[in-house]
C-alpha positions as CSV (number, residue, x, y, z in Angstrom):
1,X,-16.2,-1.8,-11.3
2,X,-17.4,-5.4,-11.0
3,X,-15.5,-6.6,-14.1
4,X,-12.2,-5.4,-12.5
5,X,-13.1,-7.5,-9.4
6,X,-13.6,-10.6,-11.6
7,X,-10.3,-9.9,-13.4
8,X,-8.4,-9.7,-10.1
9,X,-10.1,-12.9,-8.8
10,X,-9.2,-14.7,-12.0
11,X,-5.6,-13.6,-11.9
12,X,-5.3,-15.1,-8.4
13,X,-6.4,-18.5,-9.6
14,X,-3.9,-21.3,-9.8
15,X,-6.3,-24.2,-10.6
16,X,-8.8,-24.9,-13.4
17,X,-11.5,-25.2,-10.7
18,X,-10.9,-21.7,-9.6
19,X,-11.0,-20.4,-13.1
20,X,-14.3,-22.2,-13.6
21,X,-15.7,-20.8,-10.4
22,X,-14.9,-17.2,-11.4
23,X,-16.2,-17.9,-14.9
24,X,-19.5,-19.1,-13.4
25,X,-19.8,-16.0,-11.3
26,X,-19.1,-13.8,-14.3
27,X,-21.7,-15.6,-16.3
28,X,-24.3,-15.1,-13.6
29,X,-23.4,-11.4,-13.2
30,X,-23.5,-11.0,-17.0
31,X,-27.0,-12.5,-17.2
32,X,-28.2,-10.1,-14.5
33,X,-26.6,-7.1,-16.4
34,X,-28.4,-8.0,-19.6
35,X,-31.7,-7.1,-17.8
36,X,-30.4,-3.6,-17.1
37,X,-30.5,-0.7,-19.5
38,X,-27.3,-0.7,-21.6
39,X,-25.6,2.7,-21.3
40,X,-22.9,3.3,-23.9
41,X,-19.5,3.4,-22.3
42,X,-17.3,6.4,-22.8
43,X,-14.2,6.0,-24.8
44,X,-12.1,5.9,-21.7
45,X,-14.3,3.3,-20.1
46,X,-14.2,1.2,-23.3
47,X,-10.4,1.3,-23.3
48,X,-10.3,0.3,-19.6
49,X,-12.7,-2.6,-20.4
50,X,-10.6,-3.7,-23.3
51,X,-7.4,-3.7,-21.1
52,X,-9.2,-5.6,-18.4
53,X,-10.5,-8.2,-20.9
54,X,-6.9,-8.7,-22.2
55,X,-5.6,-9.1,-18.7
56,X,-8.4,-11.5,-17.9
57,X,-7.5,-13.6,-20.9
58,X,-3.8,-13.7,-20.1
59,X,-4.6,-14.8,-16.5
60,X,-6.9,-17.6,-17.8
61,X,-4.2,-18.8,-20.2
62,X,-1.6,-19.1,-17.3
63,X,-3.8,-21.7,-15.6
64,X,-4.6,-23.9,-18.6
């Protein structure tokens, strides 16, 4: 899952520039995904996305 790759990349960041670079990549990917049909995630997928989002946020906060 691409979001997991972004999360892993963000958690490896040690500088604000790195965080910004990953954020920019995520924004570009998100814009591309908006053009795709939006299938509703299963409950398990939604839980995984929520956990990844929380981890992503924690990793961003470590750098700031």
